[in-house]
N, C-alpha and C positions, 0 to 999 in steps of 0.2 A: 504494500500500500504506500503510495507516494504522498508524503506529507508536505505541508507548507514550509518553505525554506526560510523566509524572513518572519520571525515571530519573537515576541517577548514572553509568551506563555506556552508551555507545552500542553497544559490542560486547564480548561475553565469549567466550573460547575455552578449552576444556579441551585440554591438550596434554601430551605427553611431550617434555621438552627434551633435546637432545643437542648434540654438536659434529660438524662436518664438517671433515675434513682433505683439503685440495685441493693437488695439485702446482702449483707456479707455472709460468707461461709455457705453459700448455696441455699440459704433458707427461703421459704416462701414469704411474701410480703406481709401477710397477716400474722406471722409467727415470730417476728423479730422487732427490735427497737433500734437497730443499728444499720445505717444505710450509707452507701457510697454514691456521690453525685458526680456526673461527668457530662461534658458537652458532647453532643452527638448530632448526626444526620446521616442518612443513607448515602447521600452524594459526597459528603466529605469523607465518609468511610472509603469510598472508591478512590478519591483523590489522594488519600494518605499514602498509598503505595508509592506513587510518583513523588510526592513531596518529601517523604522520608528518604528516598533514594536519590534526592538531589535535583529533580526536575522542577522548573518554575510553574507554580500552580496558583490560580486565582479563584476565589470564592465570591460569587455574586449573591448577596443576601440582604436582609433588612433587620434592623435592631430596634428594641424599645429604648427610647432616649432616657438616659439617667438610671437605667435598671442595673442593679448589681449582678443580675444573671447575665445581662448582655456583656458586662465587663468581664465576667467569668468566661464567657464564650469567646470573646476576642482574645483573651490571654491564651486560651487553649489553642485557637487557630494559629497564633504566632508561634506557640511551642511546637506546632506541627509543620512549621516552615511554610505556611500558606499566607499569601496576601489576601485581603478581603476588601470589598467595596460594597456600599449600600447605604440607603438613607436611614436616618434616625427618626423613628415615629413616636410621637407623644403617646404616653400611656393613656391619657384621658383620666376618667374617674377610676375608682377601685375595680370597676367591672370592665375596664378597657382592655387594651392590648397587653399581651405577655408572650414570652417564649414557651413553646409547647413543652409538656412534661411526658416522659415515657417511663412508666412504672413497670419494671420487669425483673423477675427473679431468673436465676440461671438454671433452675432445676437440679436434680441430682439422682443418678442411678435410674430407678424405675419411675421416678416422679419427674414428669416433663415440665419445662418452664412455662410460666404464664405471663402474658404481656397485656397491660392496659395503657392505651394511648389517651391522654387528656389534652385535647387540642383546642379547648374553648378559648376564644379570644386570641388565637394564634397570629402573631405579627407577620409571619411568613405569608399569610393569605393576602397581604397587601403588596407583595412583589409586583411592581408595575413597570412596564417598558419605558414609561416617561421618566423614570428616576435614574436611568442609565444611559450613557453615551455609547450606544452599541456600535456606531460607526467608528468611534475612536478605538474601542476594544478590539474589534475584528479587522478594521481597515488600517488604522495607523499603528497600533501596538502589535497586532497579529497573534493568532492562536492556532496551534496545530490541531487539537481536538477539543470540541465542546461536548461534554457529557450531559445528556438530558435524561431525566427520570420521570416516569409516569406519575410518581408520587407528587412531584411539583406541578406537572402538567395538569393534574386533576384537582389541585388543592382549592382553586377558586377561579372564577372567570378571568380575573386579572392575571393570575399565574399561568393560566392556559394561553392567554394572548402573549405573555412574556416569553414563554418557551417557544411558541410558534415564531415570534419575531427573531429570537436568537437563532433558530434553525434557518430562517430565510437569510439572515445576515451572514451566517456561517457559509451557507451555500454560495452566496454572492462573492465572498472573499476567499474562497478556496480552503476553508477550514473543514476538516472532516467531522462528521456528526456521529456520535455514539448515542443510541437510544435504548435504555432499559425500560421496558414497558411497565413493570411494577403495578399490575392491576390491583385496585382496592375497591371492593363492592360499595362500601359506605361512601367513598368519594364520588362514585359514578351515579348514585341514586338521584333520579330526576334530571340527569344531564346526559343520558346515554347517547342521544343523537348528536348533540353538540360535541361531546368528547370523542365519539367514534370518528367524526369528520376531522377533528384536530389531530388525533393520534395518527390517522391515515395520512394526512398531509406531511407530518413530521417523518413518519416511516418512509414515505415515498422519496424523501431527499436524504435519508440517513445512509451512512456508509457501513455502520455496525449496528446490528439489531440483536438485542438480548432479551430472552424471556423464557418462561416455562410454558407448558401446554395451555394452562388457564389464561396466561397473558395473551398469547397469540389468538386464542379463540375469542375471548371476551373483549379485548381491545381492538382487534383488527378483523374479526370474523373469519379467521382461518380455521379450517377443519383440523381438529386435534388428532393425536395418535389413535389408531384403531384399538378397541378393546380386544384382548386376546391372550397370548401366552404370558406366563408369569415370570419367565427367566429374564435375566438382565439383558441378554442379547435381543430378546423380543422387544424389550422396552427401548433399547437403543435403535433397533430397526424402525420402530414406530416413530420415534423422534426424528429420525432421518427423513422419513416420508413427509412428516409435517413441515420440516425445515425446507424441503424441496418445494412444497406448496407456497411457503412464505417467499422464497426466492423468486418463484414465478410471478407472484403478485407484486413484489417490490424489487425489481431487477436492478435498481440503482445501488442497493447494498451489496457488498462483496464479502462481508463477514457476518455469520450468524452463530450464536452460541447459547448454550443452556447448561445448567449444572444438573447432576444426578445425585440424589441424597436418599439413603435408606437409614432410618433411625433404629438402632439396636437398643440403645438406652440414652439417657440425657448426656452421657459421657462417652459413648461409643457410636460413631456413625460410619457408614460406608459412603465415600465421597468420590464422585466422578464428574466428567464433563464431556460434552460433545460440541464440536465446532466445524462449520463449513467455511473455509477460506478460499474464495475463488471456486474451483471445482474439486478441491482436495478436502477430504474428510480427515479430521483429527479426533480421536476418541481416547479418553482416559477412563478405562473401566473402573468402577468403584473399588476403592481401597480403604481399609480400616484407618480411621483417624481417631485420636483421643480428643475429647471436647471439654474444655473448661467452661466456655460460654458460647453458645451457637450463634447469637445475634451478630450479624455483620459478616458471616462467612460468604454469602453470595456476593456481597459488595466487595469483599476481599478478592474474590475470583475475578470480578470485572476489573478491579484496579490493577491486578497483575497482568491480565490480558491486554489492557490499554498500555501499560508500561512496556510490554514486549513490542507492541506495535510502534510506540513512540521511539523505541531504541533501534528500530529497523531490523529486528531479528527475523530469522525464518519462521514461518507460521507455526511449525510444530512446537517451537519454544514458547509461543504466546500462550497456548493452552496449558503447557506444563508449568510455566511460571504462575499463571492464574490459578491452577489447581493448588499449587503450593502456597500462594499468598492467601487463598481462601482457607486452607487447612491451618495456616499460621494464625489467621484472625480468630479461629476457634480456641487458640491457646492464650489469648489475651482477655483481661477483664474489661478493657476498653472495647468498644464496638468495632475498632479498626486495628489492623495489624500495624506494627511499628518495626519494619525490618531494619536491622543495623546496616546491612549491606546485601548485595545480590547473593553472595556466597551463603548467607544464612537461609535464603529462600531455596537455593539449589540443593542445600543439604536436606531440607524437608522433602523435596522432590525425590532425592535418591534414597531416603529412608535412613539417613545418617544422623542419629541423635547423640553421638558421642561428644564428650567434653572437647571443646576447642580451646587450646591454650596457646 
């Protein structure tokens, strides 16, 4: 994949930042009085792979003016080597705007994790194209890849328009577009026709499309894998047929990817991935990984995949690195992997967990 040569940023992500509150020691929310708070968003989870490994990353978001939580989030983004840009929105009265809260335990053993999203008054819903100089970002500064998520695309009518305009600007200026569909039924309720049209337009100009069978069916109307055999090869074959249908419908894209996950327990998963790059299939059959916290694993995969593309590696290395950064994310209590260097990631891929001195 040929990327833009003159650029300030390798990766740009629009996002709605929030905080996650997690019980310590794998306990459920209702059974503890001790919690860890961290800054989070799916899109910055993706971008963290590139930022920790030294590529220039920019976050487009919005903040609550004067909020200590906003200050906490900004400090976190700086610690992750990310630039950020976005307006400061007045909170208003006590029932006004705030940053979203994600309340989630990690699960343990046979007890799966539970997640509650508290997004009332979410300031990220105000993301508006008029608050950003898109021509400067894509035309003057330059971006190699913009990564769009269906979570932000469906958050509100303003964020839908924002993502659509980012995709149009990226296309105009030769920036590659990555689109992770990320379907959420509650976001789509009452907006199905509007969002289907918007998602279809973004997908039609995207270069990289990412999603599971539900995403492709419900966001884009693509027929999913046929029900049938129970073996992993049957599942892989079904996904390949679905991806072929996606490629036929959206021929502008050259990379299509999805992850495979089978949960044995909260702390043991089988983790794999499928990718079509051009006309070449790359498959990582599910392998056992140990899970400390599963949230962010899929984002870690996308982040590693995009990093491989940005580095100009052969396509088989994209999926290998993505598989490993997804597996790595599951070993962190943050929602994002924090690779020290590429060697740490490749050691995960090769199954080498020996001490490095």
